[in-house]
C-alpha positions in Angstrom: -83.7 -85.0 74.4 -82.1 -88.0 76.1 -80.5 -90.7 74.1 -79.9 -94.5 74.5 -76.8 -94.1 77.0 -79.3 -92.6 79.3 -81.9 -95.3 78.9 -79.3 -97.8 79.4 -78.1 -96.1 82.6 -81.7 -96.3 84.1 -81.9 -100.0 83.1 -78.5 -100.7 84.7 -79.5 -99.0 87.9 -82.7 -101.0 87.8 -80.6 -104.4 87.6 -78.4 -103.2 90.6 -81.6 -102.5 92.6 -83.0 -106.0 91.5 -79.9 -107.8 92.4 -79.9 -106.0 96.0 -83.6 -107.0 96.2 -82.7 -110.7 95.4 -80.0 -110.9 97.9 -82.3 -109.7 100.6 -85.0 -112.2 99.4 -82.4 -115.1 99.6 -81.5 -114.2 103.0 -85.0 -114.0 104.0 -85.7 -117.3 102.4 -82.9 -118.9 104.5 -84.3 -117.4 107.6 -87.8 -118.5 106.7 -86.5 -122.3 105.9 -84.7 -122.3 109.4 -87.5 -121.0 111.4 -90.1 -123.1 113.2 -92.9 -121.4 111.7 -92.4 -121.8 107.9 -95.7 -119.9 107.0 -93.5 -117.2 105.2 -91.5 -119.5 103.3 -93.8 -119.9 100.3 -94.3 -116.1 99.9 -90.6 -115.4 99.9 -89.7 -118.2 97.4 -92.5 -116.7 95.1 -91.1 -113.3 95.3 -87.6 -114.6 95.0 -88.6 -116.6 91.7 -90.4 -113.3 90.4 -87.7 -110.9 91.0 -85.1 -113.3 89.2 -87.3 -113.6 86.3 -87.6 -110.0 86.1 -83.7 -109.7 86.5 -83.2 -112.2 83.5 -85.6 -110.2 81.2 -83.7 -107.0 82.2 -80.3 -108.4 81.5 -81.4 -109.8 78.2 -82.7 -106.1 77.3 -79.4 -104.7 78.4 -77.5 -107.1 76.2 -79.5 -106.1 73.1 -78.9 -102.4 73.8 -76.0 -100.8 72.0 -73.1 -100.0 74.5 -72.8 -96.4 75.8 -70.5 -94.3 73.8 -67.6 -92.7 75.7 -67.1 -89.1 74.7 -63.7 -88.9 72.6 -61.2 -86.2 73.5 -61.3 -84.0 70.5 -61.3 -86.7 67.7 
């Protein structure tokens, strides 16, 4: 059976992926804002807000989880 450290690791990896996605969306938002055809601007902004909200909830979840235990050396 896998423990809380494994679950925390999964959530931390999910948070890293979300941060990468947010970075990409922020670049896309800048490109959309600078383009002459701003049809994509609303969609990118909506996706960015959604991902930031997901990340915030995930970070709150991680903060509530106990820290992963590090194996001691024989104690």
